[in-house]
Backbone as JSON, one array per atom type, in Angstrom:
{
  "sequence": "QVQLVESGGGLVQAGGSLRLSCVASGFAFSITTMGWYRQAPGKERELVARTTSGGGTSYADSVKGRFTISRDYPKNSLYLQMNDLRPEDTAMYYCVISMRRNIVPLDDGDAWGRGIQVTVAS",
  "N": [[0.84, -1.18, 0.0], [0.59, 2.13, -0.93], [2.21, 4.77, 0.68], [2.46, 8.08, 1.61], [4.15, 10.46, 3.38], [3.98, 13.57, 4.66], [5.87, 16.33, 6.0], [7.01, 19.15, 7.97], [5.51, 21.44, 7.72], [3.7, 24.36, 8.97], [3.32, 27.37, 10.95], [4.29, 30.53, 9.84], [5.85, 33.73, 9.59], [5.19, 36.28, 7.16], [7.52, 36.49, 4.53], [9.21, 34.69, 5.62], [10.64, 31.31, 5.81], [10.07, 27.87, 4.93], [10.57, 24.34, 4.93], [9.33, 21.7, 3.26], [8.91, 18.18, 3.55], [8.7, 14.9, 2.15], [8.13, 11.5, 2.38], [8.07, 8.57, 0.56], [6.59, 5.35, 0.42], [5.97, 1.8, -0.01], [5.13, 1.61, -2.66], [4.56, 0.09, -5.86], [5.26, 0.69, -8.37], [7.22, 2.26, -10.94], [8.39, 5.37, -10.2], [7.75, 8.22, -12.0], [7.21, 10.92, -11.83], [7.35, 13.28, -9.22], [5.69, 15.48, -7.07], [4.35, 18.59, -5.73], [1.24, 19.59, -4.68], [-1.18, 22.11, -3.85], [-3.87, 23.34, -1.84], [-6.01, 25.88, -1.07], [-8.48, 27.17, 1.23], [-11.64, 27.3, -0.26], [-10.6, 27.51, -2.77], [-9.41, 26.17, -5.91], [-7.55, 23.13, -6.27], [-4.08, 23.28, -6.92], [-1.17, 22.69, -8.9], [1.94, 23.05, -7.56], [4.71, 22.55, -7.85], [6.83, 20.31, -9.67], [8.89, 17.42, -10.25], [10.64, 15.42, -12.52], [11.69, 12.08, -13.52], [13.75, 12.42, -15.26], [15.06, 14.56, -14.34], [14.03, 17.03, -14.8], [12.35, 20.06, -13.83], [9.45, 21.91, -12.86], [7.45, 24.81, -12.21], [4.72, 26.52, -10.65], [3.69, 29.71, -11.81], [3.31, 31.52, -9.77], [5.06, 30.84, -7.75], [7.59, 30.74, -8.71], [11.06, 31.3, -8.5], [10.96, 31.56, -5.78], [10.32, 29.14, -4.55], [11.8, 25.89, -4.33], [12.07, 22.74, -5.67], [13.12, 19.46, -4.85], [14.61, 16.19, -5.06], [15.32, 13.11, -3.5], [16.51, 10.31, -4.62], [17.47, 7.69, -3.64], [16.35, 7.69, -1.1], [13.71, 7.85, -1.61], [12.43, 10.31, -1.34], [11.01, 13.59, -1.22], [11.31, 17.1, -1.51], [10.43, 20.47, -0.64], [11.59, 23.54, -0.75], [10.69, 26.51, 0.58], [10.81, 29.85, 0.22], [10.68, 33.36, 1.14], [7.96, 33.54, 1.87], [4.47, 34.16, 1.4], [1.29, 35.52, 2.44], [-0.64, 34.52, 0.67], [0.32, 32.04, 0.06], [-0.64, 30.37, 1.9], [-2.05, 27.3, 2.63], [-3.17, 23.84, 2.3], [-0.72, 21.5, 1.71], [0.17, 18.99, -0.55], [1.88, 15.99, -1.16], [2.72, 14.28, -4.1], [2.93, 11.34, -6.12], [3.63, 9.75, -9.23], [3.22, 7.65, -12.14], [3.12, 8.94, -14.46], [4.19, 11.67, -16.61], [2.94, 14.1, -16.88], [1.05, 15.55, -14.49], [-1.3, 16.89, -14.26], [-4.63, 16.92, -14.88], [-4.79, 15.25, -11.65], [-5.06, 11.66, -11.46], [-6.69, 8.45, -10.88], [-4.61, 6.69, -10.79], [-2.51, 7.94, -9.64], [-0.77, 8.8, -6.6], [-1.23, 10.31, -3.43], [-0.42, 12.19, -0.48], [-1.71, 12.8, 2.88], [-1.56, 15.43, 3.33], [-0.26, 18.62, 4.48], [-0.41, 21.4, 6.61], [0.3, 24.72, 5.74], [0.75, 27.87, 6.95], [0.82, 31.27, 6.48], [1.46, 34.15, 8.07], [0.5, 37.57, 7.94]],
  "CA": [[0.0, 0.0, 0.0], [1.39, 3.34, -1.05], [2.1, 5.72, 1.78], [3.22, 9.32, 1.48], [4.07, 11.16, 4.66], [4.52, 14.93, 4.57], [6.26, 16.97, 7.25], [7.7, 20.42, 7.81], [4.62, 22.59, 7.63], [3.52, 25.12, 10.2], [3.0, 28.8, 10.89], [5.47, 31.36, 9.64], [5.56, 35.11, 9.22], [5.47, 36.63, 5.77], [8.94, 36.67, 4.29], [9.94, 33.58, 6.21], [10.9, 30.11, 5.01], [9.75, 26.53, 5.44], [10.99, 23.25, 4.05], [8.46, 20.54, 3.34], [9.5, 16.9, 3.19], [7.75, 13.82, 1.88], [8.75, 10.19, 2.21], [7.15, 7.64, -0.1], [6.87, 3.94, 0.65], [4.91, 0.86, -0.36], [4.68, 1.69, -4.05], [5.0, -1.03, -6.67], [5.48, 1.15, -9.73], [8.36, 3.15, -11.11], [7.94, 6.77, -10.09], [8.25, 9.12, -13.02], [7.06, 12.3, -11.38], [6.98, 13.61, -7.85], [5.32, 16.89, -7.07], [3.59, 19.18, -4.63], [0.01, 20.32, -4.94], [-1.71, 22.81, -2.68], [-5.26, 23.77, -1.93], [-6.43, 26.83, -0.06], [-9.93, 27.13, 1.43], [-12.44, 27.97, -1.26], [-9.9, 27.59, -4.05], [-9.13, 24.89, -6.55], [-6.23, 22.54, -6.05], [-3.14, 23.66, -7.97], [0.16, 22.11, -8.88], [2.94, 24.05, -7.18], [5.99, 22.21, -8.45], [7.01, 18.89, -9.93], [10.18, 17.01, -10.77], [10.5, 14.16, -13.22], [12.83, 11.19, -13.39], [14.85, 12.92, -16.08], [15.68, 15.69, -13.65], [13.38, 18.29, -15.1], [11.47, 20.64, -12.82], [8.58, 23.0, -13.31], [6.84, 25.51, -11.1], [3.64, 27.46, -10.91], [4.23, 31.06, -11.95], [3.2, 32.24, -8.5], [6.12, 30.47, -6.8], [8.9, 30.75, -9.38], [12.05, 32.16, -7.87], [10.83, 31.5, -4.32], [10.26, 27.74, -4.14], [12.69, 24.96, -5.02], [11.73, 21.33, -5.44], [14.26, 18.54, -5.01], [14.24, 14.78, -4.85], [16.39, 12.2, -3.1], [16.07, 9.03, -5.17], [17.67, 6.53, -2.76], [15.48, 7.77, 0.07], [12.32, 8.03, -2.06], [11.98, 11.51, -0.64], [10.79, 14.8, -1.99], [11.4, 18.28, -0.67], [10.04, 21.75, -1.21], [12.12, 24.67, 0.0], [9.82, 27.67, 0.32], [11.38, 31.09, 0.74], [9.89, 34.58, 0.91], [6.56, 33.12, 1.9], [3.46, 35.2, 1.39], [0.0, 35.04, 2.96], [-1.36, 33.76, -0.36], [0.85, 30.68, 0.02], [-1.34, 29.59, 2.92], [-2.82, 26.21, 2.01], [-2.73, 22.48, 2.58], [0.22, 21.06, 0.68], [0.09, 17.54, -0.74], [2.91, 15.32, -1.93], [2.11, 13.42, -5.13], [3.81, 10.55, -6.96], [2.9, 9.27, -10.4], [3.94, 7.01, -13.24], [2.97, 9.84, -15.6], [4.99, 12.88, -16.57], [2.02, 15.21, -16.67], [0.16, 15.19, -13.37], [-2.43, 17.8, -14.22], [-5.06, 16.74, -13.5], [-4.47, 13.97, -11.02], [-6.03, 10.6, -11.73], [-6.74, 7.4, -9.86], [-3.34, 5.96, -10.75], [-1.54, 8.71, -8.85], [-0.9, 8.66, -5.15], [-0.92, 11.55, -2.71], [-0.46, 12.08, 0.96], [-2.83, 13.42, 3.58], [-1.38, 16.87, 3.3], [0.27, 19.3, 5.65], [-0.83, 22.79, 6.58], [1.25, 25.84, 5.76], [0.04, 29.11, 7.21], [1.72, 32.42, 6.44], [0.81, 35.31, 8.7], [0.94, 38.85, 7.38]],
  "C": [[0.88, 1.25, 0.0], [1.14, 4.26, 0.13], [3.02, 6.89, 1.51], [3.05, 10.11, 2.76], [4.77, 12.5, 4.51], [4.89, 15.45, 5.96], [6.87, 18.33, 6.93], [6.82, 21.64, 7.7], [4.55, 23.34, 8.95], [3.15, 26.55, 9.93], [4.29, 29.6, 10.78], [5.03, 32.77, 9.28], [5.88, 35.34, 7.75], [6.94, 36.98, 5.61], [9.81, 35.55, 4.83], [10.07, 32.39, 5.27], [10.42, 28.86, 5.73], [10.29, 25.52, 4.44], [10.08, 22.06, 4.28], [9.22, 19.29, 2.89], [8.4, 15.88, 2.97], [8.55, 12.54, 1.69], [7.71, 9.24, 1.64], [7.58, 6.21, 0.18], [5.71, 3.09, 0.15], [4.43, 0.9, -1.79], [5.31, 0.57, -4.87], [5.24, -0.61, -8.11], [6.72, 2.04, -9.76], [7.86, 4.59, -11.11], [8.58, 7.59, -11.19], [8.27, 10.56, -12.51], [6.72, 12.36, -9.9], [6.67, 15.11, -7.82], [4.59, 17.3, -5.81], [2.39, 19.92, -5.2], [-0.33, 21.11, -3.68], [-3.17, 23.19, -2.93], [-5.59, 24.67, -0.75], [-7.94, 26.77, 0.09], [-10.65, 27.93, 0.36], [-11.79, 28.09, -2.62], [-9.66, 26.2, -4.61], [-7.71, 24.42, -6.21], [-5.33, 22.95, -7.22], [-1.8, 22.97, -7.77], [1.17, 23.22, -8.6], [4.26, 23.8, -7.88], [6.04, 20.71, -8.7], [8.43, 18.65, -10.41], [10.01, 15.63, -11.38], [11.79, 13.34, -13.13], [14.01, 11.62, -14.23], [15.56, 14.11, -15.48], [15.03, 17.02, -13.92], [12.49, 18.75, -13.96], [10.58, 21.69, -13.47], [7.84, 23.54, -12.1], [5.64, 26.33, -11.56], [4.25, 28.86, -10.98], [4.26, 31.8, -10.61], [4.33, 31.93, -7.52], [7.51, 30.47, -7.43], [9.82, 31.75, -8.72], [12.0, 32.14, -6.36], [10.86, 30.06, -3.79], [11.23, 26.91, -4.97], [12.32, 23.54, -4.66], [12.97, 20.49, -5.67], [13.83, 17.14, -4.6], [15.47, 13.98, -4.47], [15.94, 10.8, -3.52], [16.27, 7.87, -4.2], [16.73, 6.51, -1.56], [14.01, 7.87, -0.3], [11.68, 9.24, -1.39], [11.9, 12.7, -1.58], [10.79, 15.98, -1.03], [10.88, 19.5, -1.41], [10.56, 22.85, -0.29], [11.32, 25.9, -0.39], [10.4, 28.89, 1.01], [10.47, 32.26, 0.42], [8.4, 34.26, 0.87], [5.62, 34.31, 2.03], [2.15, 34.66, 1.95], [-0.78, 34.2, 1.94], [-0.8, 32.36, -0.57], [0.18, 29.79, 1.05], [-2.25, 28.56, 2.27], [-2.41, 24.88, 2.64], [-1.85, 22.05, 1.4], [0.24, 19.52, 0.65], [1.25, 17.05, -1.61], [2.23, 14.34, -2.88], [3.2, 12.62, -5.83], [2.99, 9.94, -8.09], [3.82, 8.53, -11.35], [3.95, 7.92, -14.46], [3.91, 11.03, -15.47], [4.1, 14.09, -16.27], [1.03, 14.82, -15.58], [-0.92, 16.24, -13.16], [-3.44, 17.35, -15.27], [-4.58, 15.41, -12.93], [-5.48, 12.93, -11.45], [-5.86, 9.47, -10.72], [-5.43, 6.61, -9.77], [-2.26, 6.68, -9.96], [-1.77, 8.47, -7.37], [-0.53, 9.98, -4.48], [-1.1, 11.34, -1.23], [-1.67, 12.78, 1.56], [-2.73, 14.93, 3.61], [-0.83, 17.43, 4.59], [-0.04, 20.78, 5.5], [0.36, 23.74, 6.62], [0.43, 27.11, 5.93], [1.06, 30.25, 7.29], [0.97, 33.62, 6.98], [1.38, 36.6, 8.13], [1.48, 39.76, 8.46]]
}
């Protein structure tokens, strides 16, 4: 059974930093893409960043230059370094793994964690 466990969220002041971590276990497929989604109250879920097995990365325009995604293959871990946080970054953040390269939208073959809250105070 696939399990994704996120950590590192919390409350931070605007301009501050947080580093999210995700450890994946129990999967029986080859992971092509790992990524972070987020969802704020009353808003649609959005892809924040992703990294593929070829080493490519992509980011939502709203976080470019502030967030950095990285992956530790041997540890099946994913990270999201978030700098210069803004109140609009407040959301639940979800770690996602997939056999697909394009993970927008998510489908039943993808796996995601329970999420972790990030709150940025102004």
